[in-house]
C-alpha positions, -999 to +999 in steps of 0.1 A: -026-138+622-043-110+604-072-132+596-076-141+635-078-105+644-103-099+616-125-127+628-121-115+664-135-081+652-164-096+634-172-116+666-172-085+687-195-067+661-219-094+662-220-094+701-226-057+700-254-058+673-268-087+691-270-069+725-247-092+744-222-066+749-232-032+768-224-003+747-237+032+740-270+030+721-259+055+697-229+034+688-251+003+685-275+024+660-245+034+642-233+001+636-266-011+625-267+019+601-233+010+586-242-029+582-276-020+565-258+005+543-231-020+533-257-044+524-277-019+505-244-011+485-238-048+478-274-051+464-270-021+442-237-033+428-253-067+421-280-051+403-256-030+382-237-059+372-269-079+362-278-049+341-243-049+326-247-086+319-279-083+303-266-055+279-236-077+271-257-108+262-283-086+241-252-073+222-240-109+214-274-117+197 
């Protein structure tokens, strides 16, 4: 049941970001900032993990 609620929130968020649901433009902008910040943080974590993997593999050789 929790998964259904999470999917429902995701669908509502996509509708807001896509412009299908009329909301305050400040809210839409803030939601875009949150999505892009999360994406940037994910890319940063992936890069950090790749650097750790490279260091680990260099130490093995």
